[in-house]
N, C-alpha and C positions, 0 to 999 in steps of 0.2 A: 755251135754254128753262129756266125755273126749274121745280123740283118741290119737294114738301114735304121730301124728304130734304136737298136743297141748302139750303133755307131753315133747316132745323133745324141743319145744320152751321154755317152762318153765325152763327146765334144762339148756339150752344154755344161757338163760338170767342170771341165777344165778351162773353158773359155767363157768367163763370166760375162753376163749381159750381152751375149752374142746371139744373133738370129742365125741358126744353123739349119741348112737344108742338105739332106743326103739322099742320093739316088744310087741304086745299085743292088747287088745281091751277091751271095757267096763270099768271095774274097776281093772283089773289085768295086770301088765306090767313087762316085763323083760328089765332091763336097763343096758347098758354097757357104762361106761364113761371112757375116756382116756384123761389125762391131767397132766400137771406139778403141778397143785394144789394139787395132791395127794402125791407128793414127800415128804418123811419123815414122813408121817402120818400113824398111826396104822389103821388096818382095821375098827375098830369101828368109828374112827374119819372120815375116808373116807365115811362111810355109813351116818354119821350125816350130812356131807356136802350135800349129795344127798337128804336126807330126808328134810333138811331145805328148799330146793328149792320147795318141794312139800307139805310142812306142811299144808297149807290152804286146798288143795285138799284132803289130808288124813283126816284132821279134819272134813270136811263137808261130807265125804263119797264118793266123786267123784272117789277117788282112794282107793281101799280096800287092795290090796296086790301088793307089788313090790319085785322083785328079783334083787338085785343090785350087779354088778361086776364092780370093779374099777381097773384101771391100770395107771401107769405112762407111758409116751411114750416109755421109755426104756423097761419096762416090756412087753408092748404090742408088741414092735418090736422083743422081744425075744420069742414071741409065747405065751405070757400070763404067 
């Protein structure tokens, strides 16, 4: 069974130097990720980075739905 802490750990392991915040339970999660890794990337590329960290869990059905918001530190500091 997945929980927010497990999802956070998976994302932090995959997205180095990112501040990851996860809310949700069961198989639905809201994910906010802030990091330099998103600098210069289009929104779809940013989403792909996050999905890649959770690919196995999405494929096996542990995670059914995610709502992803990504920011660079500069964007986050400016209020998103």
